[in-house]
C-alpha positions as semicolon CSV with decimal commas, in nm:
position;residue;x (nm);y (nm);z (nm)
1;M;-2,019;0,268;-0,914
2;A;-2,206;0,020;-0,700
3;D;-2,460;0,132;-0,441
4;D;-2,323;0,319;-0,135
5;R;-2,461;0,101;0,146
6;R;-2,343;0,201;0,488
7;G;-2,350;-0,051;0,770
8;T;-2,120;-0,230;1,004
9;A;-1,986;-0,480;0,750
10;P;-1,687;-0,376;0,528
11;L;-1,817;-0,214;0,213
12;L;-1,592;-0,356;-0,062
13;R;-1,757;-0,162;-0,346
14;R;-1,687;-0,239;-0,713
15;L;-1,549;0,060;-0,907
16;E;-1,674;0,090;-1,265
17;S;-1,441;0,369;-1,379
18;W;-1,143;0,575;-1,249
19;Q;-1,258;0,870;-1,459
20;G;-1,266;1,187;-1,248
21;R;-1,178;1,000;-0,925
22;R;-0,966;1,213;-0,691
23;V;-0,667;1,002;-0,581
24;W;-0,401;1,088;-0,323
25;L;-0,113;0,843;-0,376
26;I;0,159;0,843;-0,111
27;G;0,482;0,668;-0,209
28;A;0,464;0,761;-0,579
29;S;0,828;0,844;-0,649
30;D;0,927;0,500;-0,782
31;G;0,833;0,137;-0,809
32;I;0,470;0,028;-0,795
33;G;0,353;0,367;-0,673
34;R;0,493;0,554;-0,975
35;E;0,357;0,305;-1,224
36;L;0,016;0,303;-1,055
37;A;0,006;0,684;-1,072
38;R;0,070;0,665;-1,449
39;L;-0,197;0,402;-1,500
40;L;-0,466;0,587;-1,301
41;A;-0,387;0,916;-1,475
42;A;-0,427;0,740;-1,810
43;D;-0,764;0,606;-1,687
44;G;-0,884;0,961;-1,619
45;A;-0,824;0,993;-1,246
46;R;-0,709;1,320;-1,088
47;L;-0,380;1,254;-0,909
48;A;-0,209;1,406;-0,611
49;V;0,127;1,236;-0,572
50;S;0,344;1,237;-0,262
51;A;0,684;1,107;-0,147
52;R;0,985;1,244;0,040
53;R;1,187;1,325;-0,270
54;A;1,043;1,653;-0,394
55;D;1,227;1,667;-0,731
56;E;1,102;1,320;-0,833
57;I;0,744;1,389;-0,725
58;E;0,733;1,724;-0,907
59;A;0,871;1,564;-1,219
60;L;0,607;1,290;-1,203
61;A;0,327;1,545;-1,158
62;R;0,446;1,730;-1,465
63;E;0,445;1,401;-1,659
64;L;0,094;1,319;-1,544
65;G;-0,053;1,646;-1,672
66;P;-0,153;1,999;-1,569
67;E;-0,417;1,886;-1,320
68;A;-0,183;1,660;-1,122
69;L;-0,063;1,794;-0,785
70;A;0,282;1,738;-0,633
71;L;0,273;1,717;-0,253
72;P;0,620;1,630;-0,125
73;V;0,582;1,482;0,225
74;D;0,751;1,246;0,465
75;A;0,505;0,986;0,590
76;T;0,668;0,987;0,934
77;D;0,598;1,360;0,979
78;Q;0,246;1,410;1,108
79;A;0,256;1,788;1,078
80;A;0,373;1,767;0,713
81;L;0,090;1,518;0,638
82;T;-0,165;1,746;0,794
83;T;-0,032;2,038;0,580
84;A;-0,047;1,828;0,266
85;A;-0,407;1,728;0,350
86;A;-0,496;2,092;0,399
87;R;-0,351;2,174;0,055
88;L;-0,564;1,899;-0,097
89;E;-0,875;2,022;0,083
90;A;-0,816;2,372;-0,063
91;A;-0,764;2,227;-0,411
92;W;-1,026;1,957;-0,428
93;G;-1,248;1,986;-0,120
94;A;-1,236;1,608;-0,066
95;V;-1,057;1,292;-0,177
96;D;-1,210;0,968;-0,314
97;H;-0,907;0,740;-0,277
98;V;-0,603;0,745;-0,051
99;I;-0,345;0,484;-0,149
100;Y;-0,042;0,427;0,072
101;T;0,246;0,258;-0,114
102;A;0,540;0,408;0,073
103;G;0,776;0,164;0,236
104;I;1,139;0,088;0,315
105;Y;1,323;-0,242;0,338
106;W;1,651;-0,395;0,439
107;P;1,694;-0,778;0,418
108;M;1,773;-0,882;0,770
109;G;1,834;-1,210;0,944
110;I;1,948;-1,252;1,303
111;D;2,317;-1,241;1,197
112;T;2,264;-0,898;1,047
113;F;2,006;-0,777;1,299
114;D;2,010;-0,400;1,328
115;V;1,748;-0,276;1,572
116;E;1,756;0,081;1,439
117;K;1,689;-0,032;1,084
118;A;1,415;-0,270;1,205
119;A;1,249;0,011;1,402
120;K;1,274;0,242;1,099
121;M;1,091;-0,013;0,883
122;I;0,815;-0,030;1,139
123;E;0,802;0,352;1,160
124;V;0,766;0,401;0,786
125;N;0,577;0,089;0,679
126;L;0,330;0,058;0,963
127;T;0,320;0,381;1,161
128;G;0,331;0,573;0,835
129;G;0,010;0,403;0,738
130;L;-0,149;0,512;1,065
131;R;-0,027;0,871;1,018
132;V;-0,161;0,889;0,663
133;T;-0,490;0,751;0,774
134;A;-0,521;1,009;1,047
135;A;-0,442;1,297;0,811
136;A;-0,661;1,180;0,527
137;L;-0,970;1,068;0,715
138;P;-1,154;1,402;0,709
139;L;-1,099;1,426;0,331
140;L;-1,217;1,070;0,274
141;E;-1,530;1,122;0,484
142;R;-1,639;1,391;0,233
143;G;-1,538;1,191;-0,071
144;N;-1,752;1,016;-0,330
145;A;-1,771;0,644;-0,238
146;P;-1,428;0,679;-0,072
147;Q;-1,164;0,415;-0,044
148;L;-0,847;0,372;0,168
149;A;-0,584;0,130;0,045
150;L;-0,275;0,023;0,242
151;T;0,010;-0,161;0,068
152;A;0,158;-0,437;0,277
153;S;0,336;-0,746;0,139
154;A;0,292;-1,115;0,085
155;S;0,546;-1,151;0,369
156;A;0,262;-1,045;0,600
157;Y;0,082;-1,376;0,566
158;R;0,339;-1,587;0,758
159;G;0,672;-1,514;0,928
160;L;0,955;-1,555;0,672
161;P;1,330;-1,590;0,720
162;R;1,547;-1,279;0,660
163;A;1,247;-1,051;0,712
164;I;1,304;-0,924;1,067
165;G;1,136;-0,589;1,101
166;Y;0,993;-0,581;0,752
167;G;0,756;-0,881;0,789
168;A;0,640;-0,753;1,128
169;S;0,565;-0,406;0,984
170;K;0,365;-0,551;0,696
171;A;0,174;-0,797;0,914
172;G;0,082;-0,505;1,137
173;L;-0,041;-0,313;0,833
174;C;-0,265;-0,603;0,734
175;N;-0,408;-0,614;1,086
176;L;-0,465;-0,241;1,080
177;A;-0,649;-0,262;0,747
178;E;-0,875;-0,540;0,878
179;T;-0,963;-0,328;1,182
180;L;-1,020;-0,010;0,975
181;A;-1,239;-0,199;0,723
182;V;-1,494;-0,259;1,002
183;E;-1,443;0,064;1,194
184;L;-1,480;0,286;0,888
185;A;-1,768;0,111;0,716
186;P;-2,031;0,316;0,912
187;R;-1,861;0,626;0,779
188;G;-1,893;0,500;0,422
189;I;-1,524;0,434;0,372
190;D;-1,413;0,121;0,187
191;V;-1,075;-0,023;0,300
192;R;-0,839;-0,256;0,118
193;V;-0,496;-0,410;0,176
194;V;-0,258;-0,495;-0,106
195;N;0,000;-0,772;-0,062
196;P;0,242;-0,797;-0,354
197;G;0,494;-1,072;-0,397
198;F;0,838;-1,004;-0,540
199;V;0,837;-0,699;-0,762
200;R;1,154;-0,579;-0,935
201;T;1,239;-0,251;-0,764
202;R;1,538;-0,086;-0,595
203;L;1,433;-0,261;-0,274
204;T;1,431;-0,617;-0,409
205;D;1,762;-0,542;-0,583
206;M;1,914;-0,571;-0,233
207;N;1,821;-0,937;-0,197
208;D;2,085;-1,203;-0,255
209;F;1,840;-1,496;-0,252
210;R;1,618;-1,648;-0,518
211;M;1,288;-1,459;-0,556
212;P;1,023;-1,678;-0,720
213;A;0,765;-1,539;-0,957
214;M;0,931;-1,196;-0,981
215;I;0,721;-0,945;-1,174
216;E;0,788;-0,596;-1,311
217;P;0,644;-0,276;-1,152
218;E;0,412;-0,221;-1,449
219;A;0,253;-0,561;-1,405
220;A;0,221;-0,504;-1,031
221;A;0,057;-0,168;-1,089
222;R;-0,199;-0,320;-1,326
223;A;-0,285;-0,590;-1,076
224;M;-0,321;-0,335;-0,801
225;R;-0,538;-0,102;-1,014
226;D;-0,767;-0,391;-1,110
227;G;-0,779;-0,522;-0,751
228;L;-0,881;-0,187;-0,611
229;A;-1,167;-0,171;-0,859
230;S;-1,287;-0,520;-0,761
231;R;-1,464;-0,631;-0,444
232;R;-1,158;-0,812;-0,302
233;F;-1,030;-0,702;0,038
234;H;-0,693;-0,885;0,028
235;I;-0,540;-0,796;-0,311
236;H;-0,240;-1,017;-0,371
237;F;-0,026;-1,094;-0,676
238;P;0,116;-1,279;-0,863
239;K;-0,119;-1,549;-0,737
240;R;0,104;-1,835;-0,855
241;F;0,331;-1,730;-0,565
242;T;0,118;-1,533;-0,318
243;G;-0,155;-1,796;-0,334
244;L;0,082;-2,041;-0,168
245;L;0,145;-1,803;0,119
246;V;-0,229;-1,734;0,153
247;A;-0,288;-2,109;0,178
248;A;-0,002;-2,142;0,423
249;R;-0,196;-1,940;0,683
250;I;-0,400;-2,252;0,761
251;L;-0,097;-2,471;0,829
252;P;-0,028;-2,560;1,191
253;S;0,250;-2,345;1,328
254;R;0,490;-2,632;1,384
255;W;0,456;-2,730;1,019
256;W;0,520;-2,376;0,902
257;L;0,820;-2,328;1,134
258;A;0,973;-2,653;1,008
259;L;0,924;-2,536;0,649
260;S;1,079;-2,198;0,729
261;A;1,381;-2,373;0,882
262;R;1,428;-2,559;0,554
263;M;1,415;-2,224;0,366
264;V;1,704;-2,097;0,581
265;K;1,910;-2,406;0,512
266;G;1,835;-2,371;0,143
């Protein structure tokens, strides 16, 4: 582990090993979260896994080994998150990593605009990240070189067609992570944001458009694990696709809007 300097700048520590690291992973029932839990457990981390579906989380904890903890919880329920954090405090005393991968998605353009679904995406994807942060902060403050990671999306970099609600929720999560990275540095907490491109999951299965550079959850989990151990703040993958969106942030808005209009026509 790199030195534990505490100042006003974001910490962005390099992690040498996951061995013995205490990890609370919220959103672990499927997709990237489940595969990441498996990878980190194989690397020697101690896992507490959470999601709404209790049966799936309990099955995953059994798979991960006798030390793994199953903490079924809904990320939109602050009382439930506080209870889960209390259980972790009783079991471990502190947490070294909190990783938020929970999220929901419906593809949505203006012709299919559903305000309730859009609001639900914001509640789970963005407000859920806020709620998890609030519940986990006391545990992280007592952790060993602690790190908070929020999983957003490559759609956060620029507004994209058919992403009403979802893109806004993920852009908000990126903004939140940037703020927390500075705010939590004096408390010794390292903050990261993860922006995956298209990953084959039950969520992307709903899309009826071409998804370039699609990767499998296992590959996404490896990229995420390696990114969290690096000194990168924005962790994005696969770079052959997400790199284009990162670069698009510097385009003048009129150019990007014209390009987006061409995407809709296509």
